[in-house]
Residue frames as qw, qx, qy, qz and C-alpha x, y, z in Angstrom:
[[0.026, -0.080, -0.199, 0.976, -60.38, -217.79, 98.02],
 [0.157, 0.564, 0.790, -0.183, -64.08, -217.20, 98.71],
 [0.001, -0.250, -0.360, -0.899, -66.37, -214.94, 96.72],
 [0.360, 0.101, 0.368, -0.851, -69.61, -213.17, 97.60],
 [0.180, 0.303, 0.932, 0.087, -72.60, -215.50, 97.22],
 [0.190, -0.171, -0.317, -0.913, -75.38, -213.90, 95.12],
 [0.519, -0.435, -0.683, -0.273, -78.00, -215.87, 97.04],
 [0.607, -0.640, -0.431, 0.190, -77.21, -215.37, 100.73],
 [0.051, 0.948, -0.107, 0.295, -74.67, -212.52, 100.60],
 [0.715, -0.623, 0.278, 0.153, -72.00, -214.35, 102.60],
 [0.231, 0.751, -0.597, -0.162, -68.37, -214.63, 101.55],
 [0.613, -0.228, 0.750, -0.098, -68.64, -218.39, 101.13],
 [0.816, 0.540, 0.058, -0.199, -68.89, -218.95, 97.36],
 [0.413, -0.551, 0.654, 0.315, -66.02, -221.11, 96.11],
 [0.599, 0.482, -0.514, -0.380, -64.84, -222.56, 92.83],
 [0.769, -0.250, 0.557, -0.188, -65.28, -226.33, 93.16],
 [0.755, 0.189, 0.539, 0.322, -64.49, -227.44, 89.59],
 [0.221, 0.824, -0.161, -0.496, -62.88, -225.76, 86.60],
 [0.791, 0.228, 0.442, 0.358, -61.62, -226.44, 83.11],
 [0.118, -0.618, 0.296, 0.718, -59.15, -224.33, 81.12],
 [0.689, 0.588, 0.424, -0.011, -60.36, -223.82, 77.55],
 [0.596, 0.169, 0.298, 0.726, -58.40, -222.78, 74.44],
 [0.039, -0.458, -0.041, 0.887, -57.99, -219.07, 73.74],
 [0.446, 0.660, 0.598, 0.094, -60.29, -217.46, 71.23],
 [0.387, 0.605, 0.235, 0.655, -60.39, -214.35, 69.02],
 [0.225, -0.855, -0.039, -0.465, -60.91, -212.16, 72.10],
 [0.625, -0.706, 0.274, -0.187, -59.39, -213.83, 75.18],
 [0.342, 0.565, -0.742, 0.117, -55.99, -215.35, 75.90],
 [0.053, 0.035, -0.934, 0.351, -57.35, -217.36, 78.83],
 [0.637, -0.248, -0.220, -0.696, -60.82, -218.82, 79.30],
 [0.095, 0.057, -0.933, 0.343, -61.76, -220.86, 82.37],
 [0.607, -0.354, -0.389, -0.595, -65.21, -222.34, 82.87],
 [0.076, 0.205, -0.782, 0.584, -65.99, -222.95, 86.56],
 [0.541, -0.535, -0.611, -0.218, -68.58, -224.54, 88.83],
 [0.019, 0.369, -0.449, 0.814, -69.19, -222.46, 91.97],
 [0.573, -0.495, -0.645, -0.102, -70.93, -223.45, 95.21],
 [0.236, -0.654, 0.276, -0.664, -71.75, -221.66, 98.45],
 [0.403, 0.002, -0.854, 0.329, -70.86, -223.52, 101.63],
 [0.179, 0.041, 0.493, -0.850, -73.41, -221.46, 103.55],
 [0.610, 0.275, 0.255, -0.698, -76.66, -221.71, 101.60],
 [0.606, 0.067, 0.774, 0.170, -75.73, -224.42, 99.06],
 [0.498, 0.773, -0.004, -0.393, -76.25, -222.12, 96.06],
 [0.643, -0.094, 0.590, 0.478, -74.65, -223.54, 92.89],
 [0.469, 0.836, 0.062, -0.279, -73.91, -221.86, 89.60],
 [0.810, 0.246, 0.166, 0.506, -71.25, -221.40, 86.98],
 [0.138, -0.885, 0.120, 0.428, -68.58, -218.76, 86.47],
 [0.758, 0.526, 0.115, 0.368, -66.42, -217.72, 83.54],
 [0.395, -0.745, 0.190, 0.502, -62.97, -216.20, 83.92],
 [0.695, 0.600, 0.194, 0.346, -61.59, -214.52, 80.81],
 [0.384, -0.739, 0.168, 0.527, -58.31, -212.67, 80.53],
 [0.666, 0.673, 0.150, 0.283, -56.86, -210.79, 77.59],
 [0.511, -0.605, 0.163, 0.588, -53.32, -209.45, 77.38],
 [0.546, 0.475, 0.432, 0.538, -53.62, -208.09, 73.85],
 [0.053, 0.972, 0.121, 0.193, -52.58, -204.56, 73.02],
 [0.114, 0.820, -0.419, 0.373, -49.92, -202.53, 74.82],
 [0.496, 0.205, -0.759, 0.369, -47.41, -204.07, 77.19],
 [0.051, -0.038, 0.642, -0.764, -49.26, -202.70, 80.20],
 [0.614, -0.042, -0.108, -0.781, -52.76, -203.59, 79.02],
 [0.127, -0.051, -0.986, 0.092, -54.59, -206.47, 80.58],
 [0.562, -0.190, -0.092, -0.800, -58.31, -207.08, 80.74],
 [0.076, -0.031, -0.968, 0.236, -59.92, -209.49, 83.20],
 [0.594, -0.187, -0.143, -0.769, -63.60, -210.43, 83.32],
 [0.143, -0.028, -0.960, 0.238, -64.87, -212.84, 85.98],
 [0.527, -0.100, 0.000, -0.844, -68.63, -213.31, 86.05],
 [0.207, 0.056, 0.953, -0.216, -71.09, -215.84, 87.35],
 [0.488, -0.067, -0.440, -0.750, -74.42, -217.14, 86.09],
 [0.620, -0.008, 0.617, -0.484, -77.39, -218.87, 87.60],
 [0.388, 0.207, -0.765, -0.470, -78.17, -222.08, 85.70],
 [0.856, -0.184, -0.121, -0.467, -80.67, -224.90, 85.90],
 [0.692, -0.422, 0.580, -0.079, -79.78, -228.06, 87.84],
 [0.896, 0.340, 0.273, 0.079, -79.64, -229.89, 84.48],
 [0.464, 0.821, -0.223, 0.245, -77.07, -227.51, 82.98],
 [0.307, -0.752, 0.535, -0.233, -75.03, -227.65, 86.18],
 [0.848, -0.172, 0.499, -0.053, -75.08, -231.47, 86.26],
 [0.818, 0.546, 0.101, 0.153, -74.09, -231.69, 82.59],
 [0.236, 0.860, -0.359, 0.275, -71.17, -229.30, 83.11],
 [0.539, -0.605, 0.555, -0.189, -69.99, -231.13, 86.24],
 [0.923, 0.083, 0.374, 0.035, -70.03, -234.45, 84.38],
 [0.668, 0.709, -0.063, 0.217, -68.12, -233.02, 81.43],
 [0.015, -0.841, 0.466, -0.275, -65.43, -231.47, 83.62],
 [0.697, -0.444, 0.541, -0.158, -65.05, -234.62, 85.73],
 [0.924, 0.255, 0.276, 0.076, -64.47, -236.71, 82.59],
 [0.440, 0.844, -0.269, 0.151, -61.58, -234.56, 81.37],
 [0.900, -0.158, -0.173, 0.368, -58.19, -236.15, 82.08],
 [0.516, -0.026, -0.054, 0.854, -56.29, -232.80, 81.86],
 [0.036, -0.870, -0.489, 0.057, -58.52, -229.97, 83.07],
 [0.266, -0.817, 0.085, 0.504, -55.66, -227.46, 83.33],
 [0.378, -0.167, 0.621, 0.666, -54.49, -228.08, 79.76],
 [0.430, 0.551, 0.094, -0.709, -56.39, -225.86, 77.30],
 [0.438, 0.463, -0.603, -0.479, -55.27, -227.99, 74.37],
 [0.430, -0.056, 0.881, -0.189, -56.50, -231.30, 75.80],
 [0.289, 0.102, -0.683, -0.664, -58.13, -233.33, 73.04],
 [0.109, 0.234, 0.924, -0.282, -60.90, -234.86, 75.15],
 [0.026, -0.588, -0.719, -0.369, -64.63, -234.66, 74.41],
 [0.258, -0.793, -0.408, 0.371, -65.22, -232.14, 77.19],
 [0.255, -0.499, 0.206, 0.802, -62.69, -229.71, 75.75],
 [0.133, 0.175, 0.696, 0.684, -64.08, -230.19, 72.25],
 [0.132, -0.685, -0.688, -0.201, -67.65, -229.51, 73.35],
 [0.322, -0.815, -0.307, 0.372, -67.09, -226.82, 75.98],
 [0.349, -0.531, 0.238, 0.734, -64.35, -225.00, 74.04],
 [0.472, 0.495, 0.607, 0.405, -66.07, -224.78, 70.67],
 [0.085, -0.427, 0.045, 0.899, -65.84, -221.47, 68.79],
 [0.532, 0.690, 0.403, -0.280, -68.23, -219.81, 66.36],
 [0.692, 0.563, 0.258, 0.372, -67.49, -218.67, 62.80],
 [0.085, 0.942, -0.138, 0.294, -65.91, -215.46, 64.14],
 [0.592, 0.294, -0.590, 0.464, -63.45, -217.46, 66.26],
 [0.308, -0.475, 0.373, -0.735, -65.20, -216.55, 69.52],
 [0.072, -0.059, -0.951, 0.294, -65.86, -219.04, 72.31],
 [0.441, -0.201, -0.274, -0.831, -69.63, -219.62, 72.24],
 [0.294, -0.194, -0.920, 0.174, -70.58, -222.15, 74.93],
 [0.086, 0.331, 0.518, -0.784, -72.54, -219.53, 76.88],
 [0.406, 0.248, -0.256, -0.841, -74.47, -218.59, 73.74],
 [0.529, 0.028, -0.771, -0.355, -75.38, -222.24, 73.15],
 [0.348, -0.224, -0.836, 0.360, -76.38, -222.86, 76.78],
 [0.329, -0.751, -0.370, -0.437, -79.39, -221.65, 78.68],
 [0.415, -0.063, -0.502, 0.756, -77.99, -219.45, 81.41],
 [0.217, -0.829, -0.515, -0.008, -79.92, -217.26, 83.80],
 [0.151, -0.986, -0.003, -0.063, -79.17, -214.10, 85.70],
 [0.640, 0.426, -0.324, 0.551, -75.57, -212.90, 85.62],
 [0.534, -0.843, -0.058, 0.040, -73.78, -211.97, 88.86],
 [0.253, 0.818, -0.454, 0.246, -70.41, -210.47, 89.68],
 [0.872, -0.137, -0.360, 0.303, -67.68, -212.62, 91.16],
 [0.098, -0.864, 0.212, -0.447, -66.67, -210.35, 94.05],
 [0.624, 0.089, -0.622, 0.464, -63.79, -211.16, 96.37]]
């Protein structure tokens, strides 16, 4: 399903790679994604986080994108491509260990450790 491209404004931004990461102190699901526009060739990253904690009818979803340097994007693409089980949050590979690391509070902190640029909304 395409998303709105933050660069050209067309509905042609797609998720081209993703890796499911282990849950953390806040989110039950964390997915790190590479996104690309088929129209203008914009590339960036996106993070999908979902939490089902609290009441039975409570669910919180946050899907946001970030502009990143070509170096960060290339590093992330390489890491994801080397993972043998991208859809398995508990995979023991190097990519999962590095990308899924948590801080002392038990929060996923890859974004904090990575130089990311402007944030954009992932709009369907």
